[in-house]
C-alpha positions as CSV (number, residue, x, y, z in Angstrom):
1,X,-22.0,21.8,34.3
2,X,-23.7,24.3,31.9
3,X,-22.3,27.0,29.6
4,X,-21.1,30.0,31.5
5,X,-23.0,32.5,29.4
6,X,-26.5,31.1,30.0
7,X,-27.0,30.5,26.3
8,X,-26.5,27.4,24.2
9,X,-23.0,26.0,24.8
10,X,-20.3,26.9,22.3
11,X,-17.1,25.4,21.1
12,X,-15.2,27.6,23.6
13,X,-17.3,26.2,26.4
14,X,-16.5,22.7,25.3
15,X,-12.8,23.5,25.0
16,X,-12.7,25.0,28.5
17,X,-14.3,22.0,30.1
18,X,-12.1,19.5,28.2
19,X,-9.0,21.6,28.8
20,X,-8.1,21.8,25.1
21,X,-8.0,24.5,22.5
22,X,-11.1,25.5,20.4
23,X,-9.2,24.2,17.4
24,X,-9.0,20.7,19.0
25,X,-12.7,20.7,19.5
26,X,-13.2,21.8,15.9
27,X,-11.0,18.9,14.8
28,X,-13.1,16.4,16.8
29,X,-16.4,17.9,15.4
30,X,-15.1,17.7,11.9
31,X,-13.6,14.2,12.3
32,X,-10.2,15.3,11.3
33,X,-7.7,12.5,12.0
34,X,-5.2,14.6,14.0
35,X,-6.5,14.2,17.6
36,X,-5.3,11.6,20.0
37,X,-8.0,9.1,21.0
38,X,-7.9,10.0,24.7
39,X,-8.2,13.7,23.8
40,X,-11.1,13.0,21.5
41,X,-12.9,11.1,24.2
42,X,-12.4,14.0,26.6
43,X,-13.9,16.4,24.1
44,X,-16.8,14.1,23.4
45,X,-17.5,13.7,27.1
46,X,-17.5,17.5,27.4
47,X,-19.9,17.8,24.5
48,X,-22.3,15.4,26.3
49,X,-22.0,17.0,29.7
50,X,-22.6,20.5,28.3
51,X,-25.4,19.4,26.0
52,X,-23.7,20.8,23.0
53,X,-26.4,20.4,20.4
54,X,-25.9,17.5,18.0
55,X,-27.7,19.4,15.2
56,X,-24.8,21.9,15.4
57,X,-22.3,19.1,15.0
58,X,-24.2,17.5,12.2
59,X,-24.4,20.9,10.4
60,X,-20.6,21.3,10.7
61,X,-20.1,17.9,9.2
62,X,-22.5,18.6,6.4
63,X,-20.7,21.8,5.5
64,X,-17.5,19.8,5.0
65,X,-18.8,16.6,3.7
66,X,-18.2,15.3,0.2
67,X,-18.9,11.8,-1.0
68,X,-15.8,11.6,-3.2
69,X,-12.7,9.6,-2.3
70,X,-9.4,10.2,-4.1
71,X,-7.0,7.5,-5.3
72,X,-3.6,9.0,-6.1
73,X,-1.0,7.0,-7.9
74,X,2.6,8.1,-8.3
75,X,3.8,6.7,-11.5
76,X,6.4,7.8,-14.1
77,X,4.7,6.0,-17.0
78,X,1.3,6.7,-18.7
79,X,0.2,3.2,-18.0
80,X,-0.5,3.4,-14.3
81,X,-3.9,1.8,-14.5
82,X,-2.6,-1.0,-16.6
83,X,-0.6,-2.1,-13.7
84,X,-2.5,-5.2,-12.3
85,X,-2.0,-4.1,-8.7
86,X,-3.4,-0.6,-9.3
87,X,-6.3,-2.0,-11.3
88,X,-7.3,-4.4,-8.5
89,X,-6.9,-1.8,-5.8
90,X,-9.2,0.5,-7.7
91,X,-11.7,-2.3,-8.3
92,X,-12.0,-3.0,-4.6
93,X,-12.0,0.7,-3.6
94,X,-14.8,1.5,-6.1
95,X,-16.9,-1.4,-5.0
96,X,-16.7,-0.6,-1.3
97,X,-17.2,3.1,-2.0
98,X,-20.3,2.4,-4.1
99,X,-21.8,0.4,-1.2
100,X,-21.6,3.6,0.9
101,X,-22.8,5.9,-1.9
102,X,-19.4,7.4,-2.4
103,X,-17.5,7.8,-5.7
104,X,-13.8,7.5,-6.4
105,X,-11.7,9.9,-8.4
106,X,-8.3,8.7,-9.8
107,X,-5.3,11.0,-9.9
108,X,-1.9,10.1,-11.4
109,X,1.3,12.2,-10.8
110,X,4.9,11.8,-11.9
111,X,7.4,11.6,-9.1
112,X,9.0,15.0,-9.9
113,X,5.6,16.8,-9.7
114,X,3.8,15.0,-6.8
115,X,4.6,17.5,-4.0
116,X,3.1,20.3,-6.1
117,X,0.3,18.2,-7.6
118,X,-1.4,17.0,-4.5
119,X,-1.9,20.4,-2.8
120,X,-3.2,21.7,-6.2
121,X,-5.7,18.9,-6.5
122,X,-7.0,19.6,-3.0
123,X,-7.4,23.3,-3.7
124,X,-9.5,22.6,-6.7
125,X,-11.6,19.6,-5.5
126,X,-12.9,18.5,-2.2
127,X,-12.4,14.9,-1.3
128,X,-13.4,13.0,1.8
129,X,-10.0,11.3,1.9
130,X,-7.0,10.2,-0.1
131,X,-5.6,6.7,-0.8
132,X,-2.0,7.1,-1.7
133,X,0.1,4.7,-3.7
134,X,3.6,6.2,-3.6
135,X,7.0,5.2,-5.0
136,X,10.4,5.6,-3.6
137,X,12.1,4.4,-0.4
138,X,10.1,4.3,2.9
139,X,9.8,7.8,4.3
140,X,10.5,9.7,1.1
141,X,7.1,11.4,1.2
142,X,6.9,12.0,4.9
143,X,6.7,15.7,4.5
144,X,3.8,15.5,2.0
145,X,1.9,13.1,4.2
146,X,2.4,15.1,7.3
147,X,1.2,18.2,5.5
148,X,-2.0,16.5,4.5
149,X,-2.6,15.2,8.0
150,X,-2.0,18.7,9.4
151,X,-4.6,20.1,7.0
152,X,-7.2,17.5,8.3
153,X,-7.2,15.4,5.1
154,X,-7.9,11.7,5.9
155,X,-5.1,9.7,4.4
156,X,-4.5,6.0,3.9
157,X,-1.1,5.0,2.5
158,X,-0.5,1.8,0.5
159,X,2.2,-0.6,1.7
160,X,3.9,2.1,3.9
161,X,3.8,2.5,7.6
162,X,1.9,5.6,8.7
163,X,4.4,8.3,9.8
164,X,2.2,11.1,10.9
165,X,-0.6,11.3,13.5
166,X,-4.0,10.3,12.1
167,X,-2.6,8.7,9.0
168,X,-3.7,5.1,8.3
169,X,-2.1,2.3,6.3
170,X,-3.2,-0.8,4.5
171,X,-0.3,-3.3,4.0
172,X,0.3,-7.0,3.2
173,X,2.7,-9.4,4.9
174,X,5.4,-8.9,2.3
175,X,8.2,-10.1,4.6
176,X,6.3,-13.2,5.4
177,X,5.7,-13.9,1.7
178,X,9.3,-13.4,0.8
179,X,10.5,-15.7,3.6
180,X,8.0,-18.4,2.4
181,X,9.5,-18.3,-1.1
182,X,13.0,-18.5,0.2
183,X,12.1,-21.5,2.4
184,X,10.3,-23.2,-0.5
185,X,13.4,-22.9,-2.7
186,X,15.8,-24.1,0.0
187,X,13.5,-27.1,0.7
188,X,13.8,-28.0,-3.0
189,X,17.6,-28.0,-2.6
190,X,18.5,-24.7,-4.3
191,X,21.6,-22.9,-3.1
192,X,22.5,-20.7,-6.0
193,X,19.7,-18.1,-5.8
194,X,19.2,-14.6,-7.1
195,X,16.7,-11.8,-6.6
196,X,15.3,-9.6,-9.4
197,X,13.6,-6.3,-8.5
198,X,13.2,-2.9,-10.0
199,X,15.5,0.1,-10.0
200,X,12.7,2.3,-8.6
201,X,12.5,1.6,-4.9
202,X,9.1,0.7,-3.4
203,X,8.7,-0.2,0.3
204,X,6.5,-3.3,-0.4
205,X,9.0,-4.7,-2.8
206,X,11.9,-3.9,-0.5
207,X,10.2,-5.8,2.4
208,X,9.6,-8.8,0.1
209,X,13.3,-9.4,-0.6
210,X,14.2,-8.4,3.0
211,X,12.1,-11.4,4.1
212,X,13.7,-13.6,1.5
213,X,17.2,-12.5,2.5
214,X,16.6,-13.1,6.2
215,X,16.0,-16.8,5.4
216,X,18.8,-17.2,3.0
217,X,21.3,-15.4,5.3
218,X,20.4,-17.7,8.1
219,X,21.2,-20.6,5.7
220,X,24.6,-19.0,5.0
221,X,23.9,-18.0,1.4
222,X,25.0,-14.8,-0.3
223,X,22.2,-13.8,-2.7
224,X,22.9,-11.2,-5.5
225,X,20.2,-8.6,-6.1
226,X,19.7,-7.8,-9.8
227,X,17.7,-4.7,-10.9
228,X,15.5,-4.2,-13.9
229,X,15.1,-0.6,-15.2
230,X,11.3,-1.1,-15.2
231,X,8.7,-3.1,-13.4
232,X,7.6,-4.8,-16.6
233,X,8.1,-8.0,-18.6
234,X,10.3,-6.6,-21.4
235,X,12.6,-4.7,-19.1
236,X,13.1,-7.8,-16.9
237,X,13.6,-10.0,-20.0
238,X,16.4,-7.7,-21.3
239,X,18.0,-7.5,-17.9
240,X,18.0,-11.2,-17.3
241,X,19.3,-12.5,-20.7
242,X,23.0,-11.6,-20.2
243,X,22.9,-12.5,-16.5
244,X,21.6,-16.0,-17.2
245,X,24.4,-16.6,-19.6
246,X,27.2,-15.2,-17.4
247,X,26.3,-16.4,-13.9
248,X,23.3,-18.5,-14.0
249,X,21.6,-19.3,-10.6
250,X,19.4,-22.3,-10.2
251,X,16.5,-20.2,-9.0
252,X,15.4,-16.6,-9.3
253,X,12.9,-14.8,-7.0
254,X,11.3,-11.9,-8.8
255,X,9.8,-9.1,-6.8
256,X,6.5,-9.2,-8.7
257,X,4.8,-11.4,-11.3
258,X,5.5,-9.1,-14.2
259,X,9.2,-9.4,-13.5
260,X,8.9,-13.1,-13.1
261,X,7.3,-13.5,-16.6
262,X,10.3,-11.5,-17.9
263,X,12.6,-14.1,-16.4
264,X,10.5,-16.9,-18.0
265,X,10.9,-15.2,-21.4
266,X,14.7,-14.7,-20.9
267,X,15.0,-18.3,-19.9
268,X,13.2,-19.3,-23.2
269,X,15.5,-17.0,-25.1
270,X,18.5,-18.7,-23.5
271,X,17.2,-22.2,-24.2
272,X,16.8,-22.9,-20.6
273,X,13.9,-25.1,-19.4
274,X,11.8,-24.0,-16.5
275,X,11.9,-25.5,-13.9
276,X,14.4,-28.2,-15.1
277,X,17.3,-25.8,-15.6
278,X,16.0,-22.8,-13.8
279,X,13.3,-22.3,-11.1
280,X,11.3,-19.0,-11.1
281,X,9.1,-17.6,-8.4
282,X,7.1,-14.3,-8.4
283,X,5.0,-12.3,-6.1
284,X,1.4,-10.9,-6.2
285,X,-0.5,-13.7,-8.0
286,X,-1.8,-11.5,-10.8
287,X,-4.5,-13.1,-12.9
288,X,-2.1,-14.2,-15.6
289,X,0.2,-16.0,-13.1
290,X,-1.8,-19.3,-13.4
291,X,-2.1,-18.9,-17.2
292,X,1.5,-18.6,-18.3
293,X,3.4,-21.8,-19.1
294,X,4.8,-23.1,-16.9
295,X,2.3,-21.7,-14.4
296,X,4.0,-19.4,-12.0
297,X,4.9,-20.2,-8.4
298,X,4.0,-17.0,-6.6
299,X,2.7,-15.3,-3.4
300,X,-0.9,-14.2,-3.4
301,X,-2.0,-10.8,-2.3
302,X,-5.6,-9.8,-2.4
303,X,-5.3,-6.3,-3.8
304,X,-9.0,-5.9,-4.3
305,X,-9.5,-6.5,-0.5
306,X,-6.8,-3.9,0.2
307,X,-8.7,-1.4,-1.9
308,X,-11.9,-2.3,0.0
309,X,-10.1,-1.7,3.3
310,X,-8.7,1.6,2.1
311,X,-12.2,2.9,1.1
312,X,-13.8,1.6,4.3
313,X,-11.1,3.3,6.4
314,X,-11.4,6.6,4.6
315,X,-15.2,6.6,4.9
316,X,-15.1,5.7,8.5
317,X,-12.8,8.7,9.2
318,X,-14.9,11.0,7.1
319,X,-18.0,10.0,9.1
320,X,-16.4,10.4,12.5
321,X,-15.0,6.9,13.2
322,X,-11.6,5.9,14.5
323,X,-10.4,2.9,12.4
324,X,-7.3,0.9,13.1
325,X,-4.0,2.7,12.2
326,X,-2.7,-0.3,10.3
327,X,-4.4,-3.1,8.5
328,X,-2.1,-5.9,7.5
329,X,-3.5,-8.6,5.2
330,X,-1.9,-12.1,5.0
331,X,0.0,-13.5,2.0
332,X,-0.1,-17.1,0.7
333,X,2.5,-19.1,-1.1
334,X,1.1,-20.8,-4.2
335,X,3.4,-23.5,-5.5
336,X,2.9,-24.2,-9.2
337,X,4.9,-25.5,-12.1
338,X,7.7,-22.9,-12.4
339,X,9.7,-24.2,-9.4
340,X,11.3,-27.6,-8.9
341,X,14.5,-29.3,-7.7
342,X,17.8,-27.9,-9.1
343,X,19.6,-29.6,-11.9
344,X,21.7,-32.6,-11.0
345,X,24.9,-30.8,-12.0
346,X,24.2,-27.7,-10.0
């Protein structure tokens, strides 16, 4: 089949043959991640059948292309890049981007401004795609993510399931990691357990203690959840000091390693020996986890690899690929010196 006007085939000719709208053909040409795979294949078949010239497609891509990726962090504090997870994500993202001759631009927005901030950034600067690290409960930013997808912006979200067509996600097995910690503590003989997390919700953290609670609930245990006002050592330390005096558990599972170190410091303040009087487990295996004393039992996540996957996925979309919707990386329990059997009088 040839174009009806006798000239070079147009987008309208491709749309007519594929039984789609011209906008859908444009989305496919420009590798916008909003087209279903079967529809995209139909459009690509029509392009081949009509002989739609590839130099026209390449020209359209060149007009849109930029070799800059964006890494957007939602963070209330001014210390976003001092967070070990963000630093490792950025390291992996920059390394993989560099291999493809892309650059990475970092953006930080406070929670109250993010819905206005992101559209403003995109109006001022072109990016080939955005990697989003967002706070709040799962689904809080669904409208923002959907708006980005509708505008044809390639998006990868960190530790959140994709909730809009074309959006991708890179995640870790948080539930599995949390359940490994719970089983480890139960196997040691602990029955008085507690969880420490932050007051600011975050889907990855929520899934960690959900996995933990599934195991402890199956064992018939009621586990309190204590909340630190910040995801940092000193906030956790201040939160834990009175709690360890009032209703001391034999083991505490902290939702990340920074909180876990706060528990270690609070135990020291309270003259409790770890792990003889209190076992402490964290999550993430940040670099310092093996250096503190006692060395921290924790769950390892390879954040640098997650950053690499985010960059690879965005670059693939920008260059016309169709990467997996969700990449989930494994977690590994690392048993060190901060966990042991409960006290004999527990």
